[in-house]
TIROLO-469210 format. One line per 4 residues: number of its first residue (from 1); their letters; for each residue x, y, z of C-alpha. Coordinates in Angstrom, 1 decimal, padded with zeros to 4 digits. Layout:
<nodes>
NUM) a) X/Y/Z; ...
</nodes>
This chain:
<nodes>
1) mnar) 000.0/-000.1/000.0; 001.3/003.3/-000.9; 001.4/006.5/001.7; -001.7/008.1/000.1
5) ella) -003.6/004.7/000.6; -002.3/004.2/004.2; -003.4/007.8/005.1; -006.8/007.2/003.6
9) verr) -007.3/004.0/005.6; -006.2/006.0/008.7; -008.6/008.7/008.2; -011.5/006.3/007.4
13) rttr) -010.6/004.3/010.5; -010.3/007.4/012.7; -013.5/009.0/011.4; -015.5/005.9/012.1
17) rlad) -014.0/005.9/015.6; -014.8/009.5/016.2; -018.4/009.0/015.1; -018.7/006.0/017.5
21) lrgd) -017.1/008.0/020.4; -019.3/011.1/019.8; -022.3/008.8/020.0; -021.1/007.2/023.2
25) yrgf) -020.5/010.8/024.6; -023.9/011.9/023.6; -025.3/008.9/025.2; -023.6/009.7/028.7
29) veas) -024.7/013.3/028.4; -028.3/012.2/027.7; -028.2/009.7/030.6; -026.9/012.1/033.0
33) kdsn) -029.6/014.8/032.0; -032.4/012.5/032.9; -030.7/011.5/036.2; -030.8/013.3/039.5
37) adde) -027.4/012.0/040.2; -025.2/014.2/042.3; -021.6/013.3/040.8; -020.0/014.5/044.0
41) hdpe) -022.1/012.5/046.4; -023.8/009.7/044.5; -021.4/006.7/043.6; -023.2/006.2/040.4
45) gati) -022.9/009.9/039.4; -019.2/009.7/039.8; -019.1/006.7/037.4; -021.0/008.5/034.8
49) afer) -018.9/011.7/035.2; -015.7/009.5/034.8; -016.9/007.6/031.8; -018.1/010.9/030.2
53) sqvg) -014.6/012.5/030.9; -012.8/009.4/029.6; -014.8/009.4/026.3; -014.3/013.1/025.9
57) alvq) -010.5/012.6/026.2; -010.8/009.8/023.5; -012.8/012.1/021.2; -009.9/014.8/021.6
61) qaee) -007.5/012.1/020.7; -009.3/010.9/017.6; -009.7/014.7/016.5; -006.0/015.2/016.8
65) qlra) -005.3/012.0/014.8; -007.4/013.4/012.0; -005.4/016.6/012.0; -002.3/014.6/011.9
69) vaaa) -003.5/012.8/008.9; -004.5/016.0/007.3; -001.0/017.5/008.0; 000.7/014.1/006.6
73) lerl) -001.3/014.6/003.4; -000.1/018.1/003.2; 003.4/016.9/003.5; 002.9/014.3/000.9
77) esgr) 001.4/017.0/-001.6; 004.5/019.1/-000.9; 007.1/016.4/-001.3; 008.1/016.5/002.5
81) ygvc) 006.4/013.2/003.5; 008.7/010.6/004.9; 011.3/013.1/006.0; 012.3/013.6/009.6
85) vvcg) 011.3/017.1/010.7; 014.2/017.0/013.3; 017.2/015.6/011.4; 016.1/015.8/007.8
89) qpip) 016.7/012.1/007.1; 014.5/009.7/005.6; 011.8/008.1/007.9; 012.0/004.2/007.3
93) egrl) 009.1/002.6/005.2; 008.4/000.3/008.1; 007.8/003.1/010.5; 005.5/004.8/008.0
97) evrp) 003.6/001.8/007.5; 002.9/001.3/011.2; 002.6/005.1/011.7; 001.6/006.9/008.5
101) tatt) 001.4/010.1/010.2; 004.9/010.0/011.7; 007.0/013.2/011.6; 010.2/011.9/013.0
105) cvgc) 012.5/008.9/012.3; 013.0/006.4/014.9; 016.2/007.8/016.3; 014.8/011.3/016.9
109) atsa) 011.5/009.8/018.3; 013.6/007.7/020.7; 015.7/010.6/021.8; 012.5/012.9/022.3
113) aasr) 010.9/010.2/024.3; 014.1/009.7/026.4; 014.2/013.4/027.2; 010.6/013.6/028.1
117) hs) 011.2/010.9/030.7; 014.4/012.5/032.1
</nodes>
């Protein structure tokens, strides 16, 4: 599969996931509207609030993934796709197959992760 196809697959997968998550979120909001649950004092209310918060975070992650796909498509159009934004070296094909939105090579991604954990 070429880069454009990989990105199209990723966009479709993420769009479906986002639609499902938004439906779940609406369900939690609707369920809590019909409830007299006091999130602070009712054990069930805290669960509903927690689940709503979790789904909200997953919605944000999916939206960010869609932005990453759009940015990758822009890089593809401009001829910058597959080039590490840090060191300028090519990103290995295997990495792009697994993470088609990757902006860094493995070495730079590893260095960035190591410095975040120090």
